[in-house]
Structure formats: structure tokens, C-alpha cells
N, C-alpha and C positions, 0 to 999 in steps of 0.2 A: 910339876904339873905329870898328870898321870895319862896313862896310855889312851886312854879316851879324849883327852883334852879339857877335862870338866873345870881344871884349874886354871885355866887360860883365860887372861884379864877379858873383861866384858865392855865393850865401846858404844857409845851411842852413836844415833845414825850422825848427829852433827859434827861428832869427834872424828868418824870413818870419812867424811867430807871434807874437813877441813884439813886431815892429814895428807888426802888426795891432792887437794890444791893446791898445798905447800910443795909437795914433790913434784907436780907437773909443770907449776910455775917455774922453781928452781932448775927444773932439768930441760925447760922449753921456755927460757926465757926472751930468747930472741930467734925467730924463724922466718924462713921465706917459703912460703907454700902458692903451690901453682895448681891451678884448677879452674872449671870453666863456672861460672858466677849462674847462680839458680835461685828462684823465690826470693829476688830482691825484693824490699820493701824500705820506704822511709817514713818511720813513725813520725804521729804528731809532735813529737819532741825535739825531733831533730834527728835522731840516733838513727844507723844505716844495719838492718838485718837482712842478711842474705846465707847462702851455703856454696861451699866450694867443694867440687865433686869431679871424679875422675872415673875412669872404668869400674874400677874394684871399691870404693868409698865416698865416704860424703863426709865433710868438717862443717859445722855451724859457725858464722864469722858475725861479728858486732863490729861496728866502727862507731864511736861516741861521738855526739854533736861536733864538739870542738874540731876534731881532726877532720872529721867528714868535710867541713868548710875548705880546709886547706889540701883538699886532695887534686892531684893532678889529672886523675882520668875519674869520673864517677862509674861505678859498677853498674852493668846493665846485664840482664840476663841473657846468657848465650853467648858473653864475651869472657874470652881466656885470659886470666891475670896472674900475676905474681903478688900476693899480698905479703907485706911485712909487718910482724908484729910478734906476739908472745901467747902461747897458750895458755888457757886457766879451765877451772871448772865452774857450772854452773848448778849448786846444789839443788835448786829447786826443782831442776829436772833429771838430775843424776848424769849428766852428760858433759862434756868438755868441747871447747871453742877456743877460737882465736880472736883476739882483742887486734884489730888492724890499726896500724899506724901509718902506713903507707899502701899505694897501690899503683904496679905500673902494668900495661899491656904485655901478655906474653907474646913477643915477636911482633915485628912490623906485618906480619899477613893478618892475624888477630885485630889489630889499629885498622889495618885497610878495609877489614870486611867491615867492623863497624862504623868507618867514615861512610861506606858505601850505602849501608843502611840506613843511616842518616841522612843522606842526601837524598835518597830516595824519598823518606817520610817526608822532610821537607818541600822536597818537589811535589808531592801529592797533594799538600797544602797550600800551592799556590804561590810560595814566597821566591821562587825564581821565573814567574813569568814573565816573558818580554814585554807586554803590557803596562808594567810594573816601572820600567824603566824611565829615568827622566835625563833630558838633555841637559848638557853640561852649559853653563853661560860661557858667552864668546869672552869675555874680559871680566872678571870677577875682581871685586874690589877687595874682597877679604878672603883668605882662606886658611881652612882650620886642618892642620896636622895633629893624628892621633897617633903617636911614636914614642920610642923610648929618649928622651932627652939626653943620654949620653953615649948614645951610638953614632956610625958614622950616616946611618939613614938621614937626620934632619939636617946635617951639614950636607949632605949630596942635593938635598931637596930645596933648601934655601940658594946654593951656588947655583941650580940649575934656573931657579926661577930671576936669580938678578940678572942671569945670563939672556934670559930670553925676554921678560918684562918684568920687572921688579913691582911686587903687590906686597900688602900688608898681611902678614903670616902670623895667626895664633897656633899657639903650640900646646897640647893637652897633654903633658906626660903621662905615661902608663909602663906598666912592666909588661912586657911583650911574650914572657913565657914563665911557667910556673904556675902555682896554685891560685895566686891572685891574680893573673893575669886577666882571665876572662871577665870578671866582674870590673875592674879596671876599665877595660876597653869598653863595656857595655854602658858603664856610667860617662865615659868620655863622650860618646856618641849622643846620648841623650842630653847630656850637659850643653853641648852646642846647639841642639835643634832646642834647647829651652830657652836659649836668649831669645831677648825681643828684639825688633827690628830697630837699631840706633843703640841699643845695650843700654846699661848703666852710666847714666850722664855721657853717653856717646864714648865713653873710655872702652868698651868691651863690645864692640858691633857684632854683629849675628853674622858666621859665615856665609858666602856665596856658594862655596864648593867644599867637601872634606876629601882628606886623604888619609887612608888607613895604612899605613906602611911600617914594615919590617925586613930587614936583613934576611939572608937564606939560611938554612938550618934543617935538620933532620926532621923526619914526620913528626917524632916525639917534640921538639923545639918548637915546631910551628902550630902543633894541635889547639892552642889558645883560640885561635883564628876559624877552628872547627867546633867551637862549643855551640850549643844551640841556642843559649841568651844572646852570643855574640852577632850569630846569622839574623836573629830576630828583629834585634837593633839596627842592624845596617839596611834590613830591608823595612822597617818604618820608619824610617829617618826621612824627614821632609824636605831635608837639603841633600843636592844632588852629589852622591858619594863615589869616591874611586879606591879601588882596593889595589895595594902595592904591596902584596905579601910574598916574601923570597926572592927567587931567579924566575927566569921565564920560564924554566920546566916546574914550578913547583906550582900545586893546585889546593886552593882551601875552599871550604864551603862558603866564605864571607865573599869570595869572587863571583859565584852565580847571585848571590844576592844583592852585590853593588851594584850601582846603573851602569858603571863602564869598569873595565878589569885592566890595569897594566902591568905589563911584564916585568916593571924595577920600579923601585921608588922615582930613579930620575926620568922614568919614561911617564910617569903620574904626574911630575910637575912641568913636563914637555905637554901632557894633557889639558894642563890646569890652564895654562896662557898661552897667547899665540906670540912670535917672534916680535919684539917691537919695531924692529928696524924693516921685517919684510910685512907688518901692517900698516907701518906708515908707507911705503912704497906701496902696497897695494889699494890705500888711502886715496894717495895721489894720482896712482894709475886710473881709480876708479872716477875721483875727480875729473881727470881730464877727458876719459870717454865719456861722463856726463855732458861735459859742456861741449863736446863736439855732438853728442847725441842731440842736445839741445838746439844746438846751430844748424845742424842738419834738418832738424823737424820745423826748424821758424823758416829755414829756405825753401823746403818743400811745401809749405802751407802757404807761403807767399806766392811761389809758382801757380800754385792750383788756385789762390784767389785771385790773381790777376787774370788768368785764362777764362776764370766764370764771370770776372768784369767784362771782360773784351764781347761776351757772347751776349750780354744784357743790351737792352735797345736803349738809345740816346734818350735821359730823363728829361729834358727841356722839350724834345720833339713830343714826349709821352702826355707832357701838361699844357702843352702850347691850347691844344684846343680844348681843355678843361678850361683854361684859364679864360679864352674867350666867351665858352658858354657860361660861364660866373658872371662875367659882366653884362652879357644879354639877359640873364635873369633878374640881375639887379637892376638893370634899366627896367625890363617890365613889371618887375614887384613895385616898383615906384609909382608908376602910371595905375596899375591894378589899385592900389590903396585908395591913392586919390579918387579914381571913379569910383569904386565903393563906398567910400566916405560920402560923395555926391548924392548916390542912388538912395543912402539911408536916410541922409537931411531932405530927400523930397518926400520918401514916403511919411517920415515924421510929420512933416507939413500938412502932407494930405491929412492925415488922421487928426489932427489938432484941429482942422477947418470944417470938418462933418460934424453935423449935431448928432446927439443919441438918441433924440426926442422919439423920432420914427419908432426906431428899434424898440424902445420903452412901450410906447401905444402896441404893438403887434404883440409885445411878449406878455402887457397887463390882459388884452381883449384874449388870447390863446387861454391865460389862466383863468378867467373869468368862467369860459366855455368848459374848462375841464372841473372847476367847482360845482356848476350847475349839474352835470353829469354825475359826479358824484354822490351830491344830494339825493337825486333822482334814483340812485340805485340804491342808497342806503334806505330809502323809504319803501322800495318794493322788496328789499330782504327783511325789513321789520313788520310788513304787513305778513308776508308768508312765514316767517317764526311764529307770528302769535296766532294765525289761523292754525298753524300745527301744535300748538299748544293748548287750543282752546278743544279741538278735538280728543287729545291724549286726557285732558283733565274729565271731559264726558265719558271716555271709555275707563278709567280709574274709578269715577263715581258709580256706574254702573255696576262694576264687578266689587263694591265695597260690602262689606258684612251688614252693613247698615242699610242697606235696601234690602237684604234678606229680613231683617228685622220690621220694615215697614209692612212684609206679607205674613206676619203674625208670628214669627219665630222669636225664640228668646235665647241667649247667650249666657252660659253659666259659667263662672270663674270661682275658683278656691279664694283661700284668705291672702295666696302669694299673686292673684291675678292671673293664673294660669288657667287656661280655659278645660274644662271637665268634658269629657265625650263619652264616658260611660259610666253605668251605677255602679260598676266595680271598682270604680278610683275614688267612691265616697264611704264612710263608716256612720252610725248613730252619732250623733253630737257634733258632726263638723258642721261648720260655717260655711255658706255659700253665697255669693252675689248673682242676682238675676236681673240681666238688662235687656228690655224691652222697648219697643218702639218709641215710648212717650218718657222712659227713665229706668230707674235701677231700684231692685226691691231686696232686702237681706232676707235670708232663711236659713233654718238649721235643719239637718236631718235627724230624724225621730227613729225611722226602721227602715230595714230593706223595703225597698218599694213604694215610700212616700216619706215626704219632707213637711215641716212645718212652716209654715209663712206666717212671721212675726207672732209667733206662739200658737197659731190655728193649725189643727192638723188636717190634711186633705187626704182623703183616702181613696183610693183607687177603684173604679167599678170592678166587680168581678161577673165574668161572663163566661158560666159553664164553669168545669172543674179546672179548666186551664186556661192562662193568659195569653192571647195572641202577641207575642213580641216581634213580629215581622216589620212592624211600625218602628219599634225602637223606642227608646224611653227619653226623654228629654231630662229627668232630674232621677 
């Protein structure tokens, strides 16, 4: 190797990146890094990408889909976590990153901050509203319990139910902590709600109330009941739900979404059913009170009815006068019917004996007088109409153009029968018809100012240099 390094080996970019990748992975095969999550993103493939940062540096982080499904805490922007994994490089961008295998919250303070922010977010969506709460049934036939099948919680619930009022219990076993807990709890709540009334062949009936239960533990142990999918499942449950997670001082987000919160699992069992002995005593006491109330009501109404009956007048006294009046009207009615019948018989006899001849003669005479009057009136009207018609006919005859012809005038018409009133309406060669007093004669116009009659030409007289047209021309 020379002083200026010209004899140094030459590496390709890929060789340098591969060498750095091996060095980084060998040196940092297992690390735990604490930092604040920034730029969190879930890709469509299911992989998680984010950055861990502190006051002085930023480290890229990636969590593959299979690992992301097992995380106990899902990263969120602003959350301070401790990420466990290994460092590697990404040659495509020449940077290094941590491949995350596990995530835990860095301290209880950060976890409480995340819890408070999630509570406010879900509350703003109305999941904790009081009007969403449903009342618990007084005496459920079937109780569904979502809890671990191996813990002491289920034994406490069953023991408490047997002491108070034995009921049928359906247990849906789930993990109550760990990465799989949140999905199993959500599936259990939705599964109970998916059961139909009566169940399959009535062997798996739908519960009337649900109890979500877990024993006490740290904030991290109870974190599954703070997950958003679990809270939403509790809020959308159509079956009334009792939350019994942890001890009395423990609070989880499912407590706000549940219809009722119980301080302990045993208390949840007490809320679900009444005490049988106390219920029987209450039923007997209510029955006795009901009998006494009914008896007292009957007695009071009987006393009131008796008082009202004493204030009423005597019924026989009220109807005595009416009964006597009815008898009197009955007797009078019988007499009235008989009298009316006799009167009608008499009228009928009188009508049958009287002869109708005088009435017919009078009517016949009146009819004859009226017929004569009508005949005289018709003749007078006919005479008047005939006189008026004769006068109108004479008037029309006097106004007829035929009377004008009698005085020496003539009527000239063209071939269409239309009257010709001026010479300007005719041309040489036109045929016309001339009607006179004693008949018609045909003519043809030969020249302006004259016509030919049946082939003969008639020449008009000339008097001076001009013709006097004041009289007008007939042809």
C-alpha cells in the first residue's frame, strides 16, 4: 500500500453496506432502547413503522406484522416506551434501525398519561354517556361470565351465586393479561351477543346479563381492559354488562363503558341476582300487604256504597204512581181504539151510500164550458195571425224587384246569375241575361258602350261631343 492509499482495495457500495450490516447486527443483536414514539404508522401490510427520539438523537424502528399482533402495548405518538429488539441497517437508505420484538411503557407515569388521553378520546365519542346505560334484570335466568377459567375469580362468582340465588352460568374462558387478552375479551363479548334467544337447540341460551371479571394486579396487568377494542365491545353490547376488574381501588376504561361497575367480582355476583331468602320474604310480605290492601279497599267501597244507598229514595214509592198511570193509559187506549174504529166504519158506510152521479154531471158541464172557451179563443187568434200574414205579404210584394220591372226597368245578370250594376263590370264578348216584365232575353257585349241583342247591334245615340251620363247606363 502506498502513502496516498492507491493500493487500498476497492469495495462496491453493496459490499460496504453488507459489511456494516454484519458489524451492527453482531454488535447489537439484543438491545433495549428507551425513547418517545414519533411518526407512528401502520402500513397496509400490517407492519409498524415509527421513530424513537430523545433530546439528542432519533432512531428508526420497525415492527413486523407477526410481532405487532403479539405486542402488549401498541406504540402511539408521544408515548415513552422501552423497545426490545436488535439493531440492523437498511441499505436502501443507508441508515440503521431497530427491529422491535417487544414494547413496554417506560414507567407508570407514561402509562397513566396514555390512559388519561385514551379515556378523554373515548368519552368525547359518547361511549361513556349515562343515557347509554341499561338497567340490570331483576332475576336473570342465564348469566354469562368472561374471565380466566383457572383463576379464583370464577370460583368466587359461582360460590356467591349459589349462596344468593342459584342461576345457570355460561363461562367464556379468556386470557385476562398478555398480548392475546384484548382480542379474546372482545371476541367473548361479541360472541355472547351473537347468540340467539333460545340458542342452538336451546342448549346454549343467550345470557340475560354479562360479568367481565378479573382479580387485582398492577396497571400493566390490567392493561387489556384499557384497550380501545375491549372498551368499544363493552359499549356496543346489547346485553347488560357488569364490569368487575381488579379490586375496589382499581379503575379501568371498561368500567366507564359498562352498564354497572362492581368493586370486586364477588360484588358483581351480588348485583346480578337477589338473595333468594330475602326475595321470598319480600314476595310473602308483598302478598300479605296486597291482601290487606284489597280487603281494606273492598271494605271502604262497601261502606261508601251503603251510604250512597241510604241517600237514594224508595224504589217502590218512585214507581207506584207511574205504575198506576200506566194502568190508566192502558184502559183509555183500549176505549180510544174502539171509538176510533166505530167512527171509521161510519164514515166508510156514508161514503159507500152516496151516488157519484151529481159530481160527474157537474164536472162534465164545467168541462164543456171550458172546451167552448178554448175553441173561441183559438178562432180569434187564427183570424189575427191570418190578417197579419196578409199585410206582410202585400208589403213584401210591393218591395219586390218584379214591381220595378213592371215600371219599365230591366235586370241584367251575368252567366253566374249575379246582377250587373255597372258597365265597367262587362267586357266585349261577355254573355248576359236581361230580365224584363214579360220575360228574359239573352245578349252579348260587342263593344264598350253597346251590346248586341241576339246578334243585332244596338248603337247608342250621340248628342253633341259628349254623352250625358247623369242618368246612368243600363247595359
